SEKOLFI-480713 format. One line per field, with one value per atom (N, C-alpha, C): residue number from 1; residue in one letter; z, y, x. Coordinates in nm, 4 decimals, always signed. Example, Ala and Ser with C-alpha at 12.3 -4.5 7.8 and 13.67 -1.06 7.14 Angstrom:
seq = [1;1;1;2;2;2]
type = [a;a;a;s;s;s]
z = [+0.7800;+0.7800;+0.7800;+0.7080;+0.7140;+0.7870]
y = [-0.5690;-0.4500;-0.3300;-0.2250;-0.1060;+0.0030]
x = [+1.3190;+1.2300;+1.3200;+1.2850;+1.3670;+1.2900]
end
This chain:
seq = [1;1;1;2;2;2;3;3;3;4;4;4;5;5;5;6;6;6;7;7;7;8;8;8;9;9;9;10;10;10;11;11;11;12;12;12;13;13;13;14;14;14;15;15;15;16;16;16;17;17;17;18;18;18;19;19;19;20;20;20;21;21;21;22;22;22;23;23;23;24;24;24;25;25;25;26;26;26;27;27;27;28;28;28;29;29;29;30;30;30;31;31;31;32;32;32;33;33;33;34;34;34;35;35;35;36;36;36;37;37;37;38;38;38;39;39;39;40;40;40;41;41;41;42;42;42;43;43;43;44;44;44;45;45;45;46;46;46;47;47;47;48;48;48;49;49;49;50;50;50;51;51;51;52;52;52;53;53;53;54;54;54;55;55;55;56;56;56;57;57;57;58;58;58;59;59;59;60;60;60;61;61;61;62;62;62;63;63;63;64;64;64;65;65;65;66;66;66;67;67;67;68;68;68;69;69;69;70;70;70;71;71;71;72;72;72;73;73;73;74;74;74;75;75;75;76;76;76;77;77;77;78;78;78;79;79;79;80;80;80;81;81;81;82;82;82;83;83;83;84;84;84;85;85;85;86;86;86;87;87;87;88;88;88;89;89;89;90;90;90;91;91;91;92;92;92;93;93;93;94;94;94;95;95;95;96;96;96;97;97;97;98;98;98;99;99;99;100;100;100;101;101;101;102;102;102;103;103;103;104;104;104;105;105;105;106;106;106;107;107;107;108;108;108;109;109;109;110;110;110;111;111;111;112;112;112;113;113;113;114;114;114;115;115;115;116;116;116;117;117;117;118;118;118;119;119;119;120;120;120;121;121;121;122;122;122;123;123;123;124;124;124;125;125;125;126;126;126;127;127;127;128;128;128;129;129;129;130;130;130;131;131;131;132;132;132;133;133;133;134;134;134;135;135;135;136;136;136;137;137;137;138;138;138;139;139;139;140;140;140;141;141;141;142;142;142;143;143;143;144;144;144;145;145;145;146;146;146;147;147;147;148;148;148;149;149;149;150;150;150;151;151;151;152;152;152;153;153;153;154;154;154;155;155;155;156;156;156;157;157;157;158;158;158;159;159;159;160;160;160]
type = [m;m;m;i;i;i;s;s;s;a;a;a;l;l;l;l;l;l;v;v;v;v;v;v;a;a;a;a;a;a;i;i;i;v;v;v;s;s;s;a;a;a;d;d;d;a;a;a;d;d;d;a;a;a;k;k;k;p;p;p;p;p;p;l;l;l;t;t;t;a;a;a;k;k;k;a;a;a;s;s;s;r;r;r;d;d;d;n;n;n;t;t;t;q;q;q;i;i;i;r;r;r;l;l;l;l;l;l;s;s;s;e;e;e;e;e;e;k;k;k;r;r;r;t;t;t;v;v;v;i;i;i;d;d;d;v;v;v;e;e;e;c;c;c;p;p;p;i;i;i;g;g;g;i;i;i;d;d;d;n;n;n;a;a;a;i;i;i;v;v;v;k;k;k;r;r;r;t;t;t;g;g;g;d;d;d;k;k;k;w;w;w;p;p;p;e;e;e;p;p;p;l;l;l;i;i;i;v;v;v;r;r;r;l;l;l;h;h;h;l;l;l;k;k;k;g;g;g;l;l;l;e;e;e;s;s;s;f;f;f;r;r;r;v;v;v;e;e;e;n;n;n;y;y;y;a;a;a;w;w;w;n;n;n;v;v;v;s;s;s;s;s;s;s;s;s;g;g;g;v;v;v;p;p;p;r;r;r;v;v;v;l;l;l;v;v;v;s;s;s;v;v;v;p;p;p;d;d;d;g;g;g;g;g;g;t;t;t;v;v;v;q;q;q;l;l;l;g;g;g;l;l;l;a;a;a;h;h;h;r;r;r;t;t;t;t;t;t;p;p;p;l;l;l;r;r;r;i;i;i;v;v;v;n;n;n;s;s;s;v;v;v;p;p;p;k;k;k;i;i;i;p;p;p;l;l;l;q;q;q;d;d;d;g;g;g;g;g;g;y;y;y;f;f;f;e;e;e;v;v;v;t;t;t;l;l;l;p;p;p;d;d;d;k;k;k;l;l;l;f;f;f;e;e;e;n;n;n;n;n;n;p;p;p;a;a;a;e;e;e;l;l;l;k;k;k;l;l;l;s;s;s;w;w;w;v;v;v;d;d;d;f;f;f;y;y;y;r;r;r]
z = [+0.1047;+0.2295;+0.3185;+0.3328;+0.4170;+0.3592;+0.2250;+0.1649;+0.1862;+0.1825;+0.2086;+0.3514;+0.4464;+0.5857;+0.6024;+0.5312;+0.5385;+0.4837;+0.3747;+0.3173;+0.4167;+0.4775;+0.5776;+0.6954;+0.7424;+0.8543;+0.8177;+0.6947;+0.6509;+0.6464;+0.5987;+0.5936;+0.7342;+0.8253;+0.9635;+1.0292;+1.0103;+1.0743;+1.0129;+0.8818;+0.8199;+0.8768;+0.8955;+0.9537;+1.0975;+1.1737;+1.3134;+1.3218;+1.2282;+1.2277;+1.1953;+1.1163;+1.0719;+1.1727;+1.2815;+1.3783;+1.4427;+1.4536;+1.5224;+1.6706;+1.7337;+1.8753;+1.9676;+1.9499;+2.0241;+2.0618;+2.1653;+2.1950;+2.2080;+2.1833;+2.1938;+2.2432;+2.3297;+2.3846;+2.3948;+2.3313;+2.3378;+2.4594;+2.5027;+2.6171;+2.5815;+2.4606;+2.4188;+2.3425;+2.3636;+2.2986;+2.1471;+2.0967;+1.9523;+1.8735;+1.9388;+1.8688;+1.8315;+1.7038;+1.6562;+1.6322;+1.6833;+1.6612;+1.6007;+1.4876;+1.4222;+1.4208;+1.4451;+1.4405;+1.3122;+1.2233;+1.0891;+1.0616;+0.9854;+0.9315;+0.7834;+0.7408;+0.6012;+0.5523;+0.4567;+0.4029;+0.5178;+0.5375;+0.6439;+0.7561;+0.7866;+0.8942;+0.9665;+1.0905;+1.1718;+1.1851;+1.1651;+1.1666;+1.2754;+1.3577;+1.4535;+1.3849;+1.3360;+1.2540;+1.3425;+1.3548;+1.4490;+1.3738;+1.4011;+1.3516;+1.4730;+1.4837;+1.6023;+1.5579;+1.5553;+1.5070;+1.5892;+1.7176;+1.8026;+1.7822;+1.7506;+1.7214;+1.8381;+1.9580;+2.0754;+2.1512;+2.1777;+2.2566;+2.2910;+2.3627;+2.3904;+2.3960;+2.3870;+2.3865;+2.4507;+2.5051;+2.5580;+2.4613;+2.4164;+2.3282;+2.4071;+2.4147;+2.4897;+2.3943;+2.4180;+2.3381;+2.4047;+2.3238;+2.3755;+2.3456;+2.2688;+2.2392;+2.3214;+2.2926;+2.3659;+2.3329;+2.2104;+2.1716;+2.0793;+2.0566;+1.9712;+1.8247;+1.7403;+1.5973;+1.5397;+1.4388;+1.3740;+1.2238;+1.1591;+1.2185;+1.2669;+1.3592;+1.4126;+1.3678;+1.2991;+1.2394;+1.3083;+1.3368;+1.3843;+1.2702;+1.2294;+1.1215;+1.1849;+1.1716;+1.2330;+1.1246;+1.1235;+1.0279;+1.0896;+1.0673;+1.1207;+1.0067;+1.0267;+0.9261;+0.9344;+1.0563;+1.0789;+1.2105;+1.2159;+1.3365;+1.4152;+1.5246;+1.6112;+1.6990;+1.7563;+1.8365;+1.8405;+1.8575;+1.8711;+1.9714;+2.0641;+2.1714;+2.1956;+2.2137;+2.2485;+2.3678;+2.4688;+2.5841;+2.6337;+2.6878;+2.7472;+2.8911;+2.9500;+3.0898;+3.1164;+3.0150;+3.0259;+2.9135;+2.7953;+2.6790;+2.6404;+2.5763;+2.5315;+2.3950;+2.2977;+2.1637;+2.1344;+2.0856;+2.0515;+1.9249;+1.8582;+1.7383;+1.7408;+1.6941;+1.6964;+1.5771;+1.4620;+1.3468;+1.2676;+1.3127;+1.2353;+1.1967;+1.0885;+1.0455;+1.1304;+1.2564;+1.3448;+1.4532;+1.5121;+1.6211;+1.7363;+1.8538;+1.9728;+2.0610;+2.1164;+2.2098;+2.3446;+2.4464;+2.5825;+2.6442;+2.6967;+2.7510;+2.9026;+2.9646;+3.1083;+3.1968;+3.1529;+3.2379;+3.2304;+3.1552;+3.1484;+3.0256;+2.9466;+2.8254;+2.7078;+2.5924;+2.4698;+2.3588;+2.2658;+2.1492;+2.0280;+1.9261;+1.8041;+1.7100;+1.6631;+1.5650;+1.4283;+1.3531;+1.2177;+1.1290;+1.0169;+0.9258;+0.8585;+0.8666;+0.8056;+0.8986;+1.0196;+1.1147;+1.0551;+1.0324;+0.9720;+0.8372;+0.8335;+0.7167;+0.7748;+0.6935;+0.7482;+0.8522;+0.9779;+1.0832;+1.0661;+0.9946;+0.9749;+0.8256;+0.7827;+0.6408;+0.6290;+0.5334;+0.5077;+0.3823;+0.3921;+0.2784;+0.2496;+0.1327;+0.0997;-0.0515;-0.1065;-0.2514;-0.2972;-0.2134;-0.2427;-0.1355;-0.1753;-0.0743;+0.0006;+0.0753;+0.1556;+0.2775;+0.3789;+0.5049;+0.5082;+0.5471;+0.6119;+0.5124;+0.5630;+0.4799;+0.4375;+0.3166;+0.2643;+0.3279;+0.3115;+0.3587;+0.2958;+0.3755;+0.3274;+0.3499;+0.3793;+0.4078;+0.5509;+0.5755;+0.7105;+0.7286;+0.8533;+0.8930;+0.9343;+0.8937;+0.9369;+1.0115;+1.1305;+1.2136;+1.2358;+1.1961;+1.2247;+1.3629;+1.4555;+1.5919;+1.5971;+1.6637;+1.6687;+1.7548;+1.7170;+1.7869;+1.9354;+1.9723;+2.1127;+2.2063;+2.1572;+2.2416;+2.2857;+2.2110;+2.2345;+2.2940;+2.3264;+2.3764;+2.5005;+2.5912;+2.7147;+2.7046;+2.5828;+2.5570;+2.6555;+2.6595;+2.7561;+2.7295;+2.8319;+2.8191;+2.7445;+2.7543;+2.6893;+2.6495;+2.5581;+2.5148;+2.5319;+2.5615;+2.5661;+2.4476;+2.3657;+2.2511;+2.2833;+2.2456;+2.2619;+2.1355;+2.0917;+1.9709;+1.9820;+1.9053;+1.8971;+1.7508;+1.6988;+1.5638;+1.5753;+1.5082;+1.5234;+1.4461;+1.3718;+1.3059;+1.3773;+1.5046;+1.5797;+1.5941]
y = [+4.3528;+4.3023;+4.2464;+4.3213;+4.2753;+4.1495;+4.1441;+4.0241;+3.9024;+3.9209;+3.8091;+3.7593;+3.8507;+3.8111;+3.7378;+3.7810;+3.7124;+3.5712;+3.5534;+3.4197;+3.3306;+3.3812;+3.3034;+3.2699;+3.3651;+3.3399;+3.2349;+3.2371;+3.1367;+2.9984;+2.9904;+2.8607;+2.8080;+2.8936;+2.8513;+2.8060;+2.8793;+2.8393;+2.7112;+2.6883;+2.5628;+2.4463;+2.4648;+2.3584;+2.3309;+2.4341;+2.4160;+2.3346;+2.3568;+2.2812;+2.1343;+2.1050;+1.9684;+1.8872;+1.9481;+1.8749;+1.7626;+1.6443;+1.5341;+1.5668;+1.5085;+1.5364;+1.4578;+1.4792;+1.4051;+1.4977;+1.4565;+1.5149;+1.3987;+1.4246;+1.3189;+1.3791;+1.3049;+1.3495;+1.2296;+1.2392;+1.1340;+1.1554;+1.0488;+1.0584;+1.1338;+1.1119;+1.1753;+1.3045;+1.4027;+1.5327;+1.5274;+1.4362;+1.4358;+1.3498;+1.2864;+1.2151;+1.3160;+1.3152;+1.4070;+1.3298;+1.3820;+1.3214;+1.4269;+1.3911;+1.4777;+1.4056;+1.4774;+1.4231;+1.4739;+1.3803;+1.4154;+1.3635;+1.4390;+1.3918;+1.3675;+1.2422;+1.2055;+1.1337;+1.1935;+1.1377;+1.1042;+0.9788;+0.9425;+0.8671;+0.9048;+0.8378;+0.9372;+0.9024;+0.9841;+0.9096;+0.9810;+0.9200;+0.9845;+0.8990;+0.9423;+0.9142;+1.0184;+1.0063;+1.0268;+0.9226;+0.9229;+0.9153;+1.0101;+1.0043;+1.0003;+0.8896;+0.8650;+0.8306;+0.9285;+0.9026;+0.7992;+0.7891;+0.6926;+0.5516;+0.5393;+0.4085;+0.3410;+0.3930;+0.3373;+0.4532;+0.4419;+0.5461;+0.4996;+0.5830;+0.5600;+0.6953;+0.6915;+0.8154;+0.7905;+0.8950;+0.8919;+0.9711;+0.9075;+0.9725;+0.9851;+1.1068;+1.1311;+1.1824;+1.1375;+1.1922;+1.3207;+1.4190;+1.5458;+1.5613;+1.4691;+1.4689;+1.3626;+1.3424;+1.2439;+1.1001;+1.0769;+0.9407;+0.9447;+0.8283;+0.8149;+0.8207;+0.8842;+0.8835;+0.7432;+0.7091;+0.5781;+0.5964;+0.5191;+0.4357;+0.5215;+0.4656;+0.5330;+0.4539;+0.5213;+0.4598;+0.5162;+0.4297;+0.4757;+0.4532;+0.5591;+0.5522;+0.5709;+0.4696;+0.4707;+0.4797;+0.5887;+0.6079;+0.5445;+0.4160;+0.3385;+0.2573;+0.2034;+0.1159;-0.0261;-0.0732;-0.2065;-0.2063;-0.2800;-0.2790;-0.4077;-0.3959;-0.5117;-0.5381;-0.4322;-0.4505;-0.3208;-0.3388;-0.2269;-0.2697;-0.1815;-0.2154;-0.0972;-0.1285;-0.0277;-0.0803;+0.0028;-0.0421;+0.0686;+0.0251;+0.1208;+0.0818;+0.0033;-0.0381;-0.1452;-0.1894;-0.3078;-0.4037;-0.3486;-0.4273;-0.3909;-0.4834;-0.4630;-0.5291;-0.4575;-0.5117;-0.5045;-0.6147;-0.6111;-0.6910;-0.6552;-0.7254;-0.7248;-0.8336;-0.8379;-0.9138;-0.8509;-0.9026;-1.0126;-1.0696;-1.1711;-1.1134;-1.1595;-1.0994;-1.1425;-1.1042;-1.1324;-1.0263;-1.0132;-0.9180;-0.9935;-0.9849;-1.0496;-0.9450;-0.9816;-0.8943;-0.9637;-0.9000;-0.9521;-0.9016;-0.9932;-0.9570;-0.9474;-0.8796;-0.8528;-0.9764;-1.0939;-1.2126;-1.2773;-1.2175;-1.2685;-1.3517;-1.3864;-1.4648;-1.3765;-1.4399;-1.3647;-1.4161;-1.3291;-1.3620;-1.3148;-1.4006;-1.3579;-1.3013;-1.1795;-1.1202;-1.1719;-1.2211;-1.2660;-1.1483;-1.1749;-1.0681;-1.0052;-1.0695;-1.0134;-0.9151;-0.8949;-0.8019;-0.6615;-0.6095;-0.4783;-0.4700;-0.4542;-0.4677;-0.5254;-0.5471;-0.5966;-0.4963;-0.5393;-0.4438;-0.3781;-0.4442;-0.3874;-0.3788;-0.2607;-0.2383;-0.1710;-0.2160;-0.1539;-0.0692;+0.0580;+0.1492;+0.1898;+0.1482;+0.1699;+0.1648;+0.2424;+0.2406;+0.1063;+0.0426;-0.0898;-0.1844;-0.2950;-0.3828;-0.4700;-0.4066;-0.4840;-0.4045;-0.4791;-0.4194;-0.4291;-0.3273;-0.2051;-0.1125;-0.0409;+0.0520;+0.1678;+0.2161;+0.3314;+0.4588;+0.5683;+0.6978;+0.7223;+0.7647;+0.7871;+0.6678;+0.5513;+0.4330;+0.4355;+0.3633;+0.3594;+0.2385;+0.2105;+0.1060;+0.1743;+0.1171;+0.1677;+0.0578;+0.0900;-0.0045;+0.0513;-0.0257;+0.0113;-0.0427;+0.0444;+0.0003;-0.0726;-0.1891;-0.2692;-0.2058;-0.2332;-0.1789;-0.2138;-0.3307;-0.3759;-0.2733;-0.2013;-0.1016;+0.0100;+0.0309;+0.1464;+0.1099;-0.0186;-0.0625;+0.0131;+0.0413;+0.1130;+0.2626;+0.3099;+0.4510;+0.5084;+0.4490;+0.4958;+0.6409;+0.7079;+0.8477;+0.8594;+0.7552;+0.7617;+0.6240;+0.6244;+0.5039;+0.5277;+0.4210;+0.4296;+0.3505;+0.4141;+0.3513;+0.3312;+0.2155;+0.1885;+0.1201;+0.1517;+0.0900;+0.0734;-0.0252;-0.0517;-0.0794;-0.0095;-0.0301;-0.1218;-0.2393;-0.3276;-0.2802;-0.1722;-0.1118;+0.0151;+0.0285;+0.1506;+0.1724]
x = [-0.4482;-0.3927;-0.5027;-0.6133;-0.7237;-0.7863;-0.8002;-0.8598;-0.7708;-0.6377;-0.5469;-0.5631;-0.5791;-0.6007;-0.7327;-0.8352;-0.9646;-0.9552;-0.8798;-0.8618;-0.7890;-0.6813;-0.6079;-0.6981;-0.7765;-0.8680;-0.9708;-1.0205;-1.1184;-1.0556;-0.9304;-0.8623;-0.8393;-0.7931;-0.7690;-0.8980;-1.0066;-1.1322;-1.1861;-1.1659;-1.2110;-1.1321;-0.9995;-0.9182;-0.9597;-0.9923;-1.0322;-1.1605;-1.2531;-1.3786;-1.3553;-1.2505;-1.2257;-1.1445;-1.1000;-1.0178;-1.0975;-1.0370;-1.1037;-1.1236;-1.2252;-1.2526;-1.1590;-1.0275;-0.9256;-0.8112;-0.7367;-0.6064;-0.5094;-0.3815;-0.2809;-0.1508;-0.0827;+0.0456;+0.1379;+0.2545;+0.3558;+0.4449;+0.5110;+0.6024;+0.7300;+0.7812;+0.9067;+0.8780;+0.9638;+0.9450;+0.9619;+1.0481;+1.0729;+0.9731;+0.8782;+0.7713;+0.6636;+0.6255;+0.5220;+0.3930;+0.2826;+0.1511;+0.0599;+0.0014;-0.0966;-0.2307;-0.3363;-0.4720;-0.5362;-0.5711;-0.6167;-0.7568;-0.8322;-0.9597;-0.9367;-0.9500;-0.9299;-1.0542;-1.1215;-1.2450;-1.3393;-1.3732;-1.4684;-1.3991;-1.2756;-1.2028;-1.1137;-1.0796;-0.9904;-0.8586;-0.7480;-0.6154;-0.5305;-0.4690;-0.3678;-0.2347;-0.1687;-0.0487;+0.0742;+0.1582;+0.2703;+0.4024;+0.4922;+0.6295;+0.7205;+0.7956;+0.8779;+1.0200;+1.1119;+1.2467;+1.3236;+1.2972;+1.3678;+1.3129;+1.1844;+1.1258;+1.0566;+1.0701;+1.0020;+0.9387;+0.8098;+0.7442;+0.6035;+0.5343;+0.3926;+0.3241;+0.1928;+0.1153;-0.0200;-0.0755;-0.2122;-0.2997;-0.4072;-0.5045;-0.6340;-0.6861;-0.8099;-0.9166;-1.0392;-1.1492;-1.1958;-1.2293;-1.2798;-1.4285;-1.4829;-1.6255;-1.6967;-1.8239;-1.9043;-1.8669;-1.8170;-1.7803;-1.6594;-1.6007;-1.4841;-1.5261;-1.4448;-1.4757;-1.4544;-1.5331;-1.5215;-1.5081;-1.4228;-1.3195;-1.2029;-1.1266;-1.0085;-0.8860;-0.7961;-0.6779;-0.5539;-0.4558;-0.3254;-0.2273;-0.1599;-0.0605;+0.0769;+0.1622;+0.2952;+0.4020;+0.4768;+0.5861;+0.7110;+0.7274;+0.8394;+0.9003;+1.0199;+1.0828;+1.0286;+1.0032;+0.9488;+0.8735;+0.7651;+0.6818;+0.7054;+0.7827;+0.8066;+0.6855;+0.6298;+0.5090;+0.4295;+0.2996;+0.2074;+0.1028;+0.0727;-0.0212;-0.1146;-0.2412;-0.3411;-0.4163;-0.4336;-0.5107;-0.6016;-0.7150;-0.8087;-0.8387;-0.7521;-0.7585;-0.8632;-0.9338;-1.0193;-0.9822;-0.9555;-0.9166;-0.7741;-0.7064;-0.5703;-0.5579;-0.5088;-0.4883;-0.3398;-0.2817;-0.1397;-0.1139;-0.0065;+0.0365;+0.1878;+0.2496;+0.3956;+0.4512;+0.4487;+0.5200;+0.4534;+0.3468;+0.2761;+0.1405;+0.0801;-0.0461;-0.1648;-0.1635;-0.2762;-0.2802;-0.3940;-0.4122;-0.4747;-0.4128;-0.4660;-0.5313;-0.6458;-0.7154;-0.7168;-0.6586;-0.6654;-0.7941;-0.8726;-1.0032;-0.9960;-1.0918;-1.0849;-1.0706;-1.1176;-1.1060;-0.9681;-0.8754;-0.7396;-0.7109;-0.8107;-0.7896;-0.7518;-0.7335;-0.7073;-0.7975;-0.8270;-0.9079;-0.8307;-0.8166;-0.7504;-0.8548;-0.8308;-0.9208;-0.8809;-0.9760;-0.9475;-0.9143;-0.8505;-0.8133;-0.9342;-1.0507;-1.1710;-1.2410;-1.1876;-1.2499;-1.2517;-1.3702;-1.3964;-1.3261;-1.1990;-1.1130;-0.9854;-0.8850;-0.7600;-0.7113;-0.6877;-0.6531;-0.5164;-0.4234;-0.2902;-0.2633;-0.2223;-0.1951;-0.0592;+0.0216;+0.1509;+0.1373;+0.1753;+0.1709;+0.3151;+0.3661;+0.5060;+0.5222;+0.6151;+0.6368;+0.6934;+0.7719;+0.8272;+0.7744;+0.7083;+0.6469;+0.7481;+0.8372;+0.9322;+0.9740;+1.0161;+1.0602;+1.2118;+1.2856;+1.2397;+1.1691;+1.0694;+0.9946;+1.0841;+1.0613;+1.1344;+1.0795;+1.1531;+1.1023;+0.9665;+0.8726;+0.7369;+0.6455;+0.7016;+0.6201;+0.5699;+0.4602;+0.4048;+0.3150;+0.2853;+0.1912;+0.0617;-0.0513;-0.1814;-0.2543;-0.2991;-0.3728;-0.5132;-0.6145;-0.7529;-0.7862;-0.8203;-0.8483;-0.9823;-0.9855;-1.1083;-1.2171;-1.3403;-1.4573;-1.4589;-1.4050;-1.4061;-1.3426;-1.2423;-1.1759;-1.2697;-1.3770;-1.4633;-1.5986;-1.6190;-1.7496;-1.7953;-1.7048;-1.7410;-1.7128;-1.6839;-1.6571;-1.5543;-1.4326;-1.3331;-1.2940;-1.2492;-1.2074;-1.0749;-0.9891;-0.8587;-0.8094;-0.7121;-0.6423;-0.4929;-0.4207;-0.2750;-0.2204;-0.1380;-0.0734;+0.0739;+0.1290;+0.2722;+0.3217;+0.4423;+0.4961;+0.6467;+0.6972;+0.8407;+0.8737;+0.9738;+1.0250;+1.1464;+1.1444;+1.2591;+1.3815;+1.3731;+1.4891;+1.5341;+1.5032;+1.5354;+1.6838]
end
């Protein structure tokens, strides 16, 4: 019995050490957000049954983990927006990502930026995504240049 408790305690403490230096809170109670460490990347894993919500992600360490991925378990992605109150990144159904810059202009990030910024993971390559399918967005480095304390994420599923 004691050895079983020690094993459980070791597993819990190993998981606690692996937690990313972030916190996240969605606006709606039924949206679930998990913060995951996968290989050499940090994933903000979002399950939103209603399909529309937003969340505040705060760093708890000195800097943001790199790369930072947002995984959205949705049927279709109508829009996705990330802002840090100086920069704004949005995408809406076409294979491009626009960055709104502080002077009011926009810059289109090419698909070669770091890696493809939007990736669809699904057993069948078609929309609406099947159960278990999701969208992965790699957040661009520009969002983290001033090391903001928090980011605001917003998303809309067009199959809501």
